[in-house]
Each structure stands twice: as C-alpha cells, then as structure tokens.
N, C-alpha and C positions, 0 to 999 in steps of 0.2 A: 238267311240271311237280306229275300225282300221283305221280310216283316221289320227285320231292324233298320234299316233302311226308311220307310215309313214312317218308323216313330221317330227316327231321328229329323225326316222331313217337316214332319206334324210339329216336331217341338221346337224347331228352328236351328237348331244345332247345325245342320248343313249351313245356310246360311252364313252363321255366324266366322265356317270355317271361311267359307270363302270370300267374305267381305273383310276376315283378318281382325274381328271384333274380339274381345274378351270372352271368356263367358260367362252365361247368364246370370250362372249362380255364386256369389261370391263365400268364400269358405276357407279355413284354415288348410296352409299347406304342411303339409311335415317335409323336414329336410329333403328326403328321397325323392319327393314331390318335383320341390326346390331345385335339385339338383336334374332333373330330367330335364323340366323348364327352360334353364337356362344352358343348360349343357355343360355346370361349372361342378364341382367336386367342394367336397366341404370344406377345405382349407383355404381356397379361393373365395368360397362364401365365404367367410369368416374373415380374411385377408381385406377383404371389399369392404366388408359392414367396418372395421376398424379405422376404415381410411375415410369412414363416411360416406361412401358411394353406391352404399345397398341399403333395402331397406331391413330395419331392425325387426326381428321375431317378436310375437309376443310369449308372454309363458301363459300354457295352458294347461301344467300341473306340475305337481313340487319338483319333477326332472326332466320336463317336457315343454319345447317351442314349435310355433309354426310360424306361418307366415301368413300374413294377409293377400288372398289371392289377387286381390284388386289390384296391390300393392305394386306385385312382384310383374303384374300383366303390365301395367303403367312406366314399371322402370324398365322393362324389354320394349315396349313400345318409344320411348325417350335414347333407349341406345340406336335402336333401328333409324330412327329420324338422324342422331346423330352419323350415321353413315351416309344421309342426302347432301 
C-alpha cells in the first residue's frame, strides 16, 4: 500500500484530489464512468442531454459513444458553483 501512495504522490494524483481539480489526463469516458462521476443513471443523463443541459457524447464507434472527461469535469464544477 505504501508504494501505491508513493506513486500517487509522485504523479501528483493526491494533489489533484486535495485541490479538487480534474484529473490531469483527458480521455473518453464511457457511460458507466459518467454515471459514477455524476451519480446519475442512463435515463436521467439522456433526459438532461435532450434538455440541452448536459454535455453531448462523441461517437467512438458504430454502436459506441463516450464523453470528453474535461467536459464532464467542467459540467460538475459548474453545478457545484451554482450551489454557492
């Protein structure tokens, strides 16, 4: 466990979590990951997209879509700022 913590500290991941910043790596999130990050299920995510209040997915294959991790992170931050 200590070696994992050392790795995370060295890579800056602990700092990002403490400071509340998004992950340093931009990537495509699949729906299950978006559900975990937002706490919303599929139906609600698609309802928000239809209303124009949630980032649209990008097509990554014939039958596959994903979301830009930066867009999702910015959306979450904007929702948190609305609470303030």
